[in-house]
C-alpha positions in Angstrom: -17.7 -29.4 3.7 -20.1 -30.9 1.1 -22.4 -27.9 0.9 -21.0 -25.4 -1.7 -22.9 -22.5 -0.2 -21.5 -23.2 3.3 -18.0 -23.6 1.8 -18.2 -20.2 0.0 -19.5 -18.4 3.1 -16.8 -20.0 5.2 -14.1 -18.8 2.9 -15.5 -15.3 3.1 -15.6 -15.3 6.9 -12.1 -16.8 7.2 -10.8 -14.1 4.8 -12.2 -11.3 6.9 -10.9 -12.9 10.1 -7.4 -13.2 8.5 -7.5 -9.5 7.5 -8.5 -8.5 11.0 -5.8 -10.6 12.6 -3.2 -9.2 10.3 -4.4 -5.7 11.2 -4.1 -6.5 14.9 -0.7 -8.1 14.8 0.6 -5.7 12.1 1.8 -8.3 9.7 1.1 -8.7 6.0 -2.3 -10.2 5.5 -1.0 -12.8 3.1 0.7 -14.7 5.9 -2.5 -15.6 8.0 -4.4 -16.1 4.7 -2.0 -18.7 3.5 -1.7 -20.4 6.9 -5.5 -20.7 7.2 -5.7 -22.0 3.7 -3.2 -24.8 4.5 -5.1 -25.6 7.7 -8.5 -26.0 6.0 -7.1 -27.6 2.9 -4.2 -30.2 3.0 -4.1 -30.4 6.8 -7.7 -31.1 7.8 -9.3 -31.5 4.4 -12.2 -29.2 5.3 -12.1 -27.4 1.9 -11.7 -29.0 -1.5 -11.3 -26.1 -4.0 -11.3 -28.4 -7.1 -14.6 -30.1 -6.1 -16.1 -26.7 -5.0 -15.4 -24.8 -8.3 -14.9 -27.6 -10.8 -14.2 -26.2 -14.2 -14.7 -22.7 -12.9 -11.5 -22.8 -10.8 -9.3 -21.7 -13.6 -11.5 -18.8 -14.7 -11.9 -17.5 -11.1 -8.2 -17.5 -10.6 -7.5 -16.0 -14.0 -10.0 -13.1 -13.5 -8.7 -12.5 -10.0 -5.1 -12.2 -11.3 -6.4 -9.8 -13.9 -8.0 -7.6 -11.3 -4.8 -7.6 -9.1 -2.6 -6.6 -12.1 -5.0 -3.9 -13.3 -5.1 -2.4 -9.8 -1.4 -2.5 -9.5 -1.0 -0.8 -12.9 -3.5 1.9 -11.8 -1.0 3.0 -9.2 1.9 3.2 -11.7 2.2 6.9 -12.4 5.3 7.8 -14.2 5.6 11.2 -12.5 5.6 9.5 -9.1 8.3 7.0 -10.1 10.5 9.7 -11.5 10.3 11.6 -8.2 12.0 8.7 -6.4 15.1 8.6 -8.5 17.0 6.1 -10.5 17.0 3.5 -7.8 13.4 2.5 -8.3 13.7 2.4 -12.1 16.9 0.3 -11.8 15.4 -2.1 -9.4 12.4 -2.6 -11.7 14.6 -3.2 -14.7 18.2 -4.2 -14.1 17.2 -5.6 -10.6 14.4 -7.7 -12.1 16.7 -9.3 -14.7 19.4 -10.1 -12.1 16.9 -11.7 -9.8 15.3 -13.6 -12.6 18.6 -15.1 -13.9 19.9 -16.0 -10.4 16.6 -17.6 -9.2 16.3 -19.5 -12.5 19.9 -20.8 -12.3 19.4 -21.8 -8.6 16.1 -23.7 -9.4 17.6 -25.5 -12.4 20.8 -26.7 -10.7 19.4 -27.3 -7.1 16.0 -28.9 -8.0 16.9 -30.3 -11.4 14.0 -28.4 -13.1 13.9 -27.9 -16.8 15.3 -24.6 -18.1 11.7 -23.5 -19.1 10.2 -24.1 -15.6 13.2 -22.6 -13.9 12.8 -19.4 -16.0 9.1 -19.3 -15.2 9.8 -19.7 -11.4 12.5 -17.0 -11.6 10.2 -14.6 -13.3 7.4 -15.2 -10.7 9.7 -14.5 -7.7 10.9 -11.2 -9.0 7.9 -9.4 -7.5 7.5 -8.0 -4.0 4.3 -6.0 -3.7 2.9 -3.1 -1.6 0.6 -5.4 0.4 3.6 -7.0 2.1 6.0 -4.1 2.0 3.9 -1.3 3.5 3.1 -3.1 6.9 6.8 -3.9 7.1 7.9 -0.3 6.6 5.5 0.8 9.3 7.2 -1.5 11.8 10.8 -1.1 10.7 10.5 2.7 10.3 13.5 3.1 7.9 14.8 6.5 6.7 12.4 8.2 4.4 14.5 7.6 1.3 14.7 3.9 1.9 11.0 3.7 2.7 10.2 5.5 -0.6 12.4 3.2 -2.6 10.9 0.0 -1.1 7.3 1.2 -1.3 7.6 2.3 -5.0 9.5 -0.7 -5.9 6.7 -2.8 -4.6 4.1 -0.8 -6.5 6.0 -0.8 -9.8 7.4 -4.3 -9.8 4.1 -6.1 -9.5 2.9 -5.6 -13.1 6.5 -5.8 -14.5 7.3 -9.1 -12.8 3.9 -10.5 -13.7 4.4 -9.4 -17.3 7.8 -11.1 -17.4 6.1 -14.3 -16.2 3.4 -14.0 -18.9 6.1 -13.7 -21.6 8.1 -16.7 -20.2 4.9 -18.8 -20.0 4.0 -17.9 -23.6 7.4 -18.9 -24.7 7.1 -22.3 -22.9 3.7 -23.0 -24.5 4.8 -21.8 -27.9 8.0 -23.8 -27.8 6.0 -27.0 -27.4 5.9 -26.9 -31.2 9.2 -27.8 -32.8 8.9 -25.2 -35.5 10.9 -22.1 -34.4 8.9 -19.9 -36.7 5.6 -21.0 -35.0 7.1 -20.2 -31.6 8.2 -16.7 -32.7 4.8 -16.0 -34.3 2.8 -17.2 -31.3 5.1 -15.1 -29.0 4.8 -12.0 -31.1 1.0 -12.4 -31.4 0.6 -12.5 -27.7 2.8 -9.5 -27.1 1.4 -7.6 -30.0 -2.3 -8.1 -29.4 -1.9 -7.7 -25.7 -0.2 -4.3 -26.2 -2.8 -3.2 -28.8 -5.8 -4.1 -26.7 -4.2 -2.6 -23.6 -3.4 0.7 -25.3 -6.7 1.0 -27.1 -8.9 -0.2 -24.2 -7.1 2.0 -21.7 -7.3 5.1 -23.9 -11.0 4.6 -24.8 -11.8 4.0 -21.1 -9.9 7.2 -20.2 -11.8 9.2 -22.8 -15.1 7.9 -21.5 -14.2 8.9 -17.9 -12.8 12.3 -18.9 -15.9 13.2 -20.9 -18.2 11.7 -18.3 -19.9 9.4 -20.8 -20.4 6.9 -18.1 -22.7 8.0 -15.2 -20.8 8.5 -12.0 -22.7 5.8 -10.1 -21.8 3.3 -12.8 -18.1 4.2 -13.3 -16.6 1.7 -10.8 -18.7 -1.2 -12.0 -18.4 -0.3 -15.7 -14.6 0.0 -15.6 -14.2 -3.3 -13.8 -16.6 -5.1 -16.3 -15.0 -3.5 -19.3 -11.5 -4.4 -18.2 -12.5 -8.0 -17.7 -14.1 -7.8 -21.2 -10.8 -6.6 -22.6 -9.0 -9.4 -20.7 -11.4 -12.1 -22.1 -11.4 -10.9 -25.7 -7.6 -10.5 -25.8 -7.2 -14.0 -24.4 -9.6 -15.4 -26.9 -7.5 -14.0 -29.8 -4.1 -14.7 -28.3 -3.6 -17.1 -25.5 -2.8 -15.3 -22.2 -2.4 -11.9 -23.8 -5.2 -10.7 -21.5 -2.9 -10.2 -18.5 -0.6 -8.0 -20.6 -3.6 -6.1 -21.9 -5.1 -5.2 -18.5 -1.7 -4.2 -17.2 -1.1 -1.8 -20.0 -4.7 -0.5 -19.8 -4.2 0.3 -16.1 -0.9 2.1 -16.9 -2.7 4.2 -19.6 -5.5 5.2 -17.3 -3.2 6.1 -14.5 -1.1 8.4 -16.7 -3.9 10.1 -18.7 -4.5 13.8 -18.0 -7.7 14.8 -16.3 -8.8 11.2 -15.6 -9.5 10.6 -12.0 -9.0 6.9 -11.0 -9.1 7.4 -7.2 -12.8 6.2 -6.9 -11.9 3.1 -9.0 -9.0 2.3 -6.7 -11.1 2.7 -3.7 -13.7 0.3 -5.2 -11.0 -2.2 -5.8 -9.9 -2.0 -2.1 -13.4 -3.1 -1.1 -13.5 -5.8 -3.7 -10.0 -7.2 -2.8 -10.9 -7.7 0.9 -13.4 -10.4 -0.1 -12.5 -11.6 -3.5 -8.7 -11.6 -3.5 -8.4 -12.6 0.2 -10.7 -15.5 -0.4 -8.7 -16.4 -3.5 -5.5 -17.0 -1.4 -7.3 -19.2 1.1 -8.5 -21.2 -1.9 -5.0 -21.4 -3.5 -3.4 -22.4 -0.3 -6.0 -25.1 0.3 -4.9 -26.7 -2.9 -1.3 -26.9 -1.8 0.0 -30.4 -1.7 2.2 -30.8 1.4 3.7 -34.0 0.0 4.8 -32.0 -3.1 6.4 -29.5 -0.7 8.3 -32.3 1.0 9.3 -33.9 -2.3 10.9 -30.6 -3.4 13.7 -31.7 -1.0 16.5 -29.8 0.5 17.3 -28.1 -2.7 14.6 -25.5 -1.9 16.8 -24.2 0.9 19.5 -23.6 -1.6 17.0 -21.7 -3.8 15.9 -19.6 -0.8 19.5 -18.8 0.1 20.2 -17.8 -3.5 17.1 -15.6 -3.7 17.6 -13.9 -0.3 21.4 -13.7 0.0 22.6 -13.7 -3.5 20.0 -12.4 -6.0 18.6 -9.6 -3.9 21.9 -8.1 -2.8 23.4 -8.3 -6.3 20.2 -6.8 -7.9 20.4 -3.9 -5.4 24.1 -3.4 -5.9 23.7 -3.4 -9.7 20.8 -1.0 -9.4 22.6 1.4 -7.1 25.1 2.8 -9.5 25.0 6.6 -9.5 22.3 6.8 -6.8 24.5 8.0 -4.0 23.1 5.5 -1.4 25.6 4.4 1.2 26.3 0.8 2.1 24.1 0.8 5.2 21.0 1.9 3.2 21.8 -0.6 0.4 22.1 -3.4 3.0 18.6 -2.7 4.4 17.1 -2.5 0.9 18.8 -5.8 0.2 17.3 -7.5 3.2 13.7 -6.3 2.7 12.1 -8.1 -0.3 9.2 -10.3 0.8 7.2 -11.9 -1.9 3.4 -11.3 -1.9 0.0 -11.8 -3.4 0.9 -11.4 -7.1 3.6 -14.2 -6.8 1.1 -16.6 -5.2 -1.7 -15.8 -7.7 0.5 -15.9 -10.9 2.2 -19.2 -9.8 -1.2 -20.8 -9.3 -2.5 -19.5 -12.6 0.3 -20.8 -14.7 0.7 -24.0 -12.8 -3.0 -24.8 -13.6 -2.5 -23.9 -17.2 0.6 -26.0 -17.6 -1.0 -29.0 -15.9 -4.0 -28.7 -18.3 -1.8 -29.1 -21.3 0.1 -31.9 -19.6 3.4 -30.2 -19.1 5.7 -32.4 -17.1 6.8 -31.2 -13.7 4.6 -28.1 -13.6 3.1 -29.0 -10.3 6.3 -28.1 -8.5 6.0 -24.4 -9.2 3.3 -23.6 -6.7 4.9 -25.3 -3.7 8.2 -23.6 -4.4 6.7 -20.2 -4.7 4.6 -20.6 -1.6 7.8 -21.7 0.4 9.5 -18.5 -0.9 6.5 -16.4 0.2 6.2 -17.8 3.7 10.0 -17.8 4.3 10.6 -14.2 3.1 7.5 -12.8 4.9 8.2 -14.5 8.2 12.0 -14.1 8.3 12.0 -10.5 7.1 9.0 -9.3 9.1 10.5 -10.6 12.3 14.1 -9.4 11.7 14.0 -6.2 9.6 13.5 -3.9 12.6 16.6 -5.3 14.3 18.6 -5.2 11.1 17.7 -1.6 10.6 18.7 -0.8 14.1 22.0 -2.5 13.7 22.7 -0.7 10.5 21.6 2.6 12.1 19.2 3.5 9.3 16.0 3.6 11.4 14.3 7.0 11.5 13.9 8.6 14.9 10.5 8.5 16.5 8.2 10.3 14.0 7.4 13.9 15.0 5.4 15.0 12.0 1.7 16.0 11.9 -1.0 14.5 9.7 -3.9 16.9 9.7 -7.4 15.7 8.6 -9.3 18.7 7.4 -8.0 21.4 5.0 -9.6 24.5 6.5 -7.8 27.9 6.4 -6.8 27.4 10.1 -5.4 24.0 9.3 -3.3 25.5 6.4 -2.0 28.3 8.7 -1.0 25.8 11.4 0.6 23.5 8.8 2.6 26.3 7.3 3.8 27.3 10.8 4.8 23.7 11.6 6.7 23.6 8.2 8.7 26.6 9.3 10.0 24.5 12.2 11.1 21.8 9.7 8.5 19.4 10.8 6.9 16.9 8.3 3.3 17.8 7.8 0.5 16.7 5.5 -3.1 17.8 5.1 -5.7 15.2 4.1 -9.2 16.1 3.0 -11.9 14.7 0.7 -12.8 18.2 -0.5 -10.9 19.1 -3.7 -11.1 22.9 -3.1 -9.4 22.6 0.3 -6.7 20.4 -1.2 -6.2 22.8 -4.1 -5.7 25.7 -1.7 -3.3 23.6 0.4 -1.1 22.8 -2.6 -1.0 26.4 -3.6 0.6 27.1 -0.3 3.3 24.4 -1.0 1.9 22.2 1.8 2.0 18.5 1.2 -1.6 17.3 0.7 -3.5 14.0 0.2 -6.8 14.1 -1.7 -9.0 11.4 -0.4 -9.7 9.2 2.6 -6.5 8.8 4.7 -7.7 5.4 5.9 -7.7 3.9 2.5 -5.2 1.4 1.1 -4.2 4.0 -1.5 -3.3 6.4 1.3 -1.2 3.7 3.0 0.7 3.3 -0.3 1.0 6.9 -1.1 1.5 8.7 2.2 4.8 8.4 4.1 2.9 7.5 7.3 6.2 6.7 9.1 6.9 10.4 9.3 3.9 11.3 11.4 3.7 11.0 15.1 0.5 12.9 15.7 -2.8 13.0 13.9 -5.0 16.2 14.3 -8.6 15.7 13.3 -9.9 19.2 12.4 -12.5 18.5 9.7 -16.3 19.3 9.7 -17.1 15.7 8.8 -18.8 14.5 12.0 -19.5 11.0 10.6 -16.0 10.4 9.3 -14.0 11.9 12.1 -14.5 9.1 14.6 -13.5 6.5 12.0 -10.3 8.4 11.2 -9.6 8.5 14.9 -10.1 4.8 15.5 -8.0 3.9 12.5 -5.0 5.9 13.3 -5.2 5.3 17.1 -4.7 1.7 16.4 -2.1 2.2 13.7 0.0 4.7 15.6 -0.9 4.0 19.3 -2.8 5.7 22.0 -2.3 9.4 22.8 -1.3 10.1 19.2 -4.7 11.1 17.7 -6.7 14.1 18.8 -9.8 15.9 17.5 -11.6 19.2 18.0 -14.6 19.2 20.4 -18.0 20.0 19.0 -19.6 21.1 22.3 -22.7 19.1 21.4 -22.1 15.9 23.2 -25.0 16.5 25.6 -27.0 19.2 23.8 -28.0 17.2 20.7 -28.6 13.5 20.7 -28.0 13.2 17.0 -24.4 14.4 17.5 -23.5 12.2 20.4 -20.4 10.1 20.0 -19.0 7.1 21.9 -17.3 7.7 25.3 -14.0 6.5 23.8 -14.1 9.0 21.0 -15.3 11.8 23.3 -12.0 11.5 25.2 -10.2 12.2 22.0 -12.1 15.4 21.3 -9.9 17.4 23.6 -7.7 19.3 21.1 -6.3 22.7 22.2 -8.9 23.9 24.7 -12.5 23.6 25.8 -14.6 25.7 23.5 -12.2 25.6 20.6 -14.5 24.1 17.9 -14.2 24.0 14.2 -16.6 26.9 14.0 -14.6 28.9 16.5 -11.4 28.5 14.5 -13.1 29.2 11.2 -14.6 32.5 12.6 -11.3 33.5 14.2 -9.2 33.2 11.0 -11.9 35.0 9.0 -11.6 37.9 11.4 -7.8 38.1 11.0 -6.5 35.8 13.7 -2.9 34.6 13.0 -0.9 31.5 13.9 2.5 32.6 15.2 5.5 31.2 17.2 6.8 32.8 20.4 10.1 31.8 22.2 9.8 31.8 25.9 12.7 32.7 28.2 13.6 33.4 31.8 12.6 37.0 31.3 9.4 36.2 29.4 7.8 33.1 30.9 4.6 31.3 30.0 2.8 33.3 32.8 4.0 36.5 31.3 2.8 35.3 27.9 -0.6 34.5 29.3 -0.8 37.8 31.1 0.1 39.7 27.9 -2.3 38.0 25.5 -5.1 36.8 27.9 -8.0 35.2 26.1 -6.8 36.4 22.7 -4.2 33.6 22.6 -5.1 29.9 22.1 -1.9 27.8 22.7 -1.7 25.1 20.2 1.6 23.3 20.1 4.9 23.7 22.1 8.4 22.6 21.4 10.7 21.8 24.3 14.4 22.3 24.5 15.0 18.9 22.8 12.7 19.7 19.9 10.0 17.4 21.0 6.4 18.5 20.3 3.7 18.8 23.0 0.1 19.4 21.9 -2.2 21.4 24.2 -5.2 19.4 25.3 -8.3 20.1 27.4 -7.8 19.0 31.0 -4.1 18.2 30.5 -1.9 20.6 32.3 1.0 21.8 30.2 3.4 24.4 31.5 5.9 25.5 28.8 9.3 26.4 30.3 12.1 28.8 29.4 13.6 28.2 26.0 10.5 26.5 24.8 8.8 27.6 21.6 5.0 28.1 21.6 2.7 28.1 18.6 -0.6 29.9 19.3 -3.6 31.3 17.5 -3.6 35.1 18.2 -6.9 37.0 17.8 -6.6 40.7 17.1 -7.5 43.2 19.9 -10.3 44.7 18.0 -11.9 41.5 16.9 -12.9 39.4 19.9 -14.3 36.0 18.9 
């Protein structure tokens, strides 16, 4: 395509299509993005990224990598990491070193690369990343401890692995000079200035956000612009120290007290769909298929070393004192797909090394892309069967994710907790979340559809979503999102009894079918009024002597059946128009309205 405008728009459209396809087939988005990039680039020559961007290609890639690393660092809260035990910390320290050394050795001896390029390749392939791990966890459904370890490893290891690659790259560039002292000075300058700018920039940004010096409507844009400014200034003073600076700045912001970064993360999610997704189509379009073929059979040796030697050994070395059994360690060893950061960092450093005329630098990108495609495809297709064979898959999820933190929601969640069911309340209202947490009920503050929620919530625990919020515009979107993610008949919402009365409140026929929770007439207002007047949520065990008919006769209209447990512990939600007749030995959770307070 010779028209630059048409080329840019096409990249944007293709990136959205790839994201939608990945959502439909429930695979990491990086796979269709890379495949489409290869099709429009080296296969049919429809997109020439070098001609399209010219001298701007390197700055675009460089700024995109900075945004990726800053976002990854924003999720790096030390309190969260500590909550997941020594295994995550070990994987992101000892495990990184083991993977780095083995991958570098394999690349050097199998592909005859220099020690410098081998070390750079090894550093790049140490990262996994949540964008490829989270979709895999949803499909595999491993035990919760394994899911936690894999998810948090992916979050933490992105900036750490990229930082290692930055340091290796700086050593390679500095060592071009024969003077050892110059090498050490350049290396120290990069690390020192990057650390200083990151700490200072992150702290000053955090103070600005805490004191609300930046107007709320400007915060997202201002933070992004200032971070890119820190990146550019640090780079100008010390080559490639900017990546270290933005990574540290993100970590500082994430861990400062009374600094809310959730809106910034949500803004990044919107930005990444277009900017970062488009970036990977562009990167893949530059891939030289002949260079991939020229790598030779040695690349298979490297793949085997990474997947079957480096990963198991890094997991084994990291597992000392963690108490994990061999089955759990085996699954963790198998799931380690490489993702977006590996692709972006490899392209960035390859471009830089080629610019300074470093011999053999062009082989880095093909090798990394082969590792990404191989690990994503093989592990995405096989991990579910491996988990089943190892007997470490969780049973079908039976927990409840409740959207809406009203008093009734909290009472219901507390009763479900008493039956040892996983439960979480999500809401965008801070007061509701605060009350929820005071009752020791797991809570998520924010939009449960967001990428941040996908990273933070253990969605594999939940088999049912109950939509019980007053947000009439948001409720249908939550329903559509989780119905597709979890399957049909898993998402239910309260009726509003306004489908025909008020045109402004009408909803689609598809969503109207989901508004059948509990019983006809049980609206958000009804439940709020009932609990205000003293209604309680309680559990009753049925028996041969006290059947459901007896229960109904005793309580009459004062009881609203909510959820029942059968003899096998399976849950059944009461729905309008769906006959449910609890039997003897079932447990029944209901809302009981006091005699003197009819609703």
